[in-house]
C-alpha positions in Angstrom: 5.7 -17.3 5.1 5.7 -14.8 2.3 7.2 -11.5 3.1 4.0 -9.6 2.3 2.4 -10.8 5.4 5.1 -9.4 7.7 3.3 -6.2 8.8 0.0 -8.0 9.2 1.6 -10.7 11.4 3.1 -8.0 13.6 -0.4 -6.5 14.1 -1.9 -9.8 14.9 0.8 -10.9 17.4 0.5 -7.5 19.2 -3.2 -8.0 20.0 -3.6 -11.7 20.3 -2.4 -12.1 24.0 -4.3 -9.0 25.3 -7.4 -10.0 23.5 -7.3 -13.6 24.9 -6.7 -12.3 28.4 -9.6 -9.8 28.2 -12.0 -12.7 29.0 -10.1 -13.8 32.1 -12.7 -13.7 35.0 -10.4 -11.6 37.2 -9.9 -9.0 34.4 -13.0 -8.9 32.3 -11.7 -6.2 30.0 -14.2 -7.3 27.4 -16.9 -5.6 29.5 -14.9 -2.3 29.0 -15.0 -2.5 25.2 -17.8 0.1 24.9 -15.4 2.6 26.6 -12.5 1.7 24.4 -14.2 1.7 21.0 -15.0 5.4 20.4 -11.8 6.8 21.7 -9.9 4.3 19.6 -11.7 5.3 16.4 -11.3 9.0 17.1 -7.6 8.7 17.9 -7.1 6.4 14.9 -8.7 9.0 12.6 -6.3 11.7 13.9 -3.2 9.5 13.5 -4.3 8.2 10.1 -4.7 11.7 8.7 -1.3 12.5 10.2 0.2 9.4 8.7 -1.3 10.0 5.2 0.0 13.6 5.2 3.5 12.5 6.2 3.5 9.7 3.7 2.5 12.1 1.0 5.3 14.5 2.0 7.8 11.7 1.9 8.6 11.8 5.6 8.0 8.1 5.8 6.8 5.3 3.5 5.8 1.7 3.6 7.8 -1.0 1.9 5.6 -2.8 -0.6 7.6 -6.0 0.0 6.1 -6.4 3.5 2.4 -5.4 3.0 -0.4 -7.4 1.4 -1.0 -4.5 -1.1 -4.4 -3.2 -0.1 -4.2 0.6 0.3 -6.6 3.4 1.1 -5.5 7.1 1.0 -2.0 5.9 0.3 -1.8 3.9 3.5 -1.6 0.1 3.6 -4.3 -2.0 5.3 -1.9 -3.0 8.0 -1.5 0.6 9.1 -5.2 0.9 9.7 -5.1 -2.3 11.8 -2.1 -0.9 13.7 -4.2 1.9 15.2 -6.6 -0.6 16.6 -4.3 -3.4 17.6 -1.6 -1.3 19.4 -4.1 0.9 21.3 -6.0 -2.2 22.4 -2.8 -3.7 23.8 -1.9 -0.4 25.5 -5.3 0.3 27.1 -5.6 -3.3 28.2 -2.2 -3.1 29.9 -3.2 0.3 31.5 -6.5 -1.2 32.7 -4.8 -4.1 34.4 -2.2 -1.9 36.1 -4.9 0.5 37.3 -7.1 -2.4 38.4 -4.6 -4.4 40.4 -1.9 -2.0 41.5 -2.4 1.1 43.7 0.0 3.7 42.6 -1.7 6.7 44.1 1.2 7.4 46.4 3.3 8.4 43.3 0.9 11.1 42.2 3.1 14.0 43.2 6.2 12.4 41.8 4.4 11.7 38.5 3.2 15.3 38.3 6.7 16.6 38.7 8.0 14.2 36.1 5.2 15.1 33.7 5.9 18.8 33.9 9.6 18.2 33.4 8.8 16.0 30.4 6.5 18.6 29.0 9.2 21.3 29.3 11.9 19.1 27.7 9.7 18.1 24.8 8.5 21.7 24.1 12.1 23.0 24.1 13.2 20.3 21.7 10.2 20.9 19.4 11.0 24.6 19.2 14.8 24.0 18.7 14.3 21.8 15.7 11.3 23.0 13.7 12.6 21.7 10.4 12.7 18.1 11.7 9.0 17.7 11.2 8.6 14.2 12.7 10.6 15.3 15.8 9.0 18.7 16.3 5.4 17.8 15.6 5.5 14.6 17.8 7.2 16.4 20.7 4.9 19.4 20.4 1.7 17.3 20.4 2.7 15.1 23.2 3.8 18.1 25.4 0.4 19.8 24.8 -1.7 16.7 25.6 0.4 15.8 28.6 0.3 19.4 29.9 -3.5 19.6 29.8 -3.8 16.1 31.3 -1.7 17.2 34.3 -3.5 20.6 34.5 -6.8 18.9 34.8 -5.4 16.9 37.7 -6.1 13.5 36.2 -5.2 10.8 38.8 -4.5 8.1 36.2 -1.0 9.3 35.2 0.9 7.0 37.6 -0.8 4.0 36.2 -0.4 5.3 32.7 3.4 5.7 33.0 3.7 2.3 34.8 1.8 0.7 31.9 3.9 2.5 29.4 7.1 1.1 31.0 5.6 -2.4 30.8 4.8 -2.2 27.1 8.2 -0.8 26.2 9.6 -4.4 25.8 7.0 -5.6 23.3 7.2 -2.1 21.7 10.9 -2.5 21.0 10.3 -6.0 19.6 7.4 -5.1 17.3 8.7 -1.7 16.3 12.1 -3.1 15.9 10.8 -5.5 13.3 8.8 -2.7 11.5 12.0 -0.6 11.3 14.2 -3.4 10.0 15.5 -5.5 13.0 16.0 -9.0 11.7 14.8 -8.1 8.2 16.7 -7.4 5.0 14.8 -4.1 4.7 12.6 -2.1 7.0 8.8 -2.3 6.8 8.4 1.4 7.6 11.0 3.6 5.9 11.9 7.0 7.4 13.4 10.0 5.7 16.1 11.1 8.1 15.9 14.7 6.9 12.8 15.0 9.0 13.9 13.3 12.3 16.8 13.6 14.7 18.6 10.6 13.3 18.9 9.1 16.8 18.0 5.4 16.7 17.4 2.8 19.4 18.8 -0.1 17.4 16.7 0.5 14.3 13.9 2.5 15.9 13.8 6.3 15.6 13.8 7.7 19.1 10.7 9.7 18.1 8.7 6.5 17.7 8.8 6.1 21.5 7.1 9.5 22.0 4.7 8.9 19.1 3.7 5.7 20.8 3.3 7.5 24.1 1.0 10.1 22.5 -1.1 7.3 20.8 -1.5 5.6 24.2 -2.2 8.8 26.1 -5.0 9.9 23.8 -6.7 6.5 24.0 -6.3 6.3 27.8 -7.8 9.8 28.2 -10.8 8.9 26.2 -11.2 5.5 27.9 -11.1 7.1 31.3 -13.5 9.8 30.3 -16.2 7.4 29.1 -15.7 4.9 31.9 -15.8 7.7 34.4 -19.0 9.1 33.1 -20.6 5.6 33.1 -19.6 5.1 36.8 -21.1 8.4 37.8 
């Protein structure tokens, strides 16, 4: 396979299993697509603007060797697909966890953990303002998570459980994008703007970036599905 299809293949592999399972009669996630679509588009626009600004500032870039070459606003086509494929897999996983596993007994524990995470992220964001990827990611996640807890949303136990489940495929897919098993990374990071801490080849910030991406999609999904049920 030519190298230029690498990022595209990662996108496809990330969504193919959740998409196929969406039609399983015990899951029927395809019936929830109307609640997923709008939050996904809104969140994608937010992240794409963020991505484009960071790419223009030289905080990260995309290796032309591993993309098909179609670009819009400086971002490759695969990056646009990323913000549909990954949220789909994340929301599908969350939906299955919430549907089949009762985690309500962990509500108090999750609240305490969430506040602790908010405090830690906020402190780190304020301590390292020049590390723009680190500080902005941590700040945004702390703000979104704080207001989620403050509004007493009950989905957080299922959210964190789903996030733990997707960490394995996350490390595989993001590992490939950051250079695991490849001669060069697909996404190249300027270490002047991050902590320099890596989980194998993955910047530690990517984990929290992914959590923010998932949280924003799940918030929107729950809001629309909740309104429909009322």
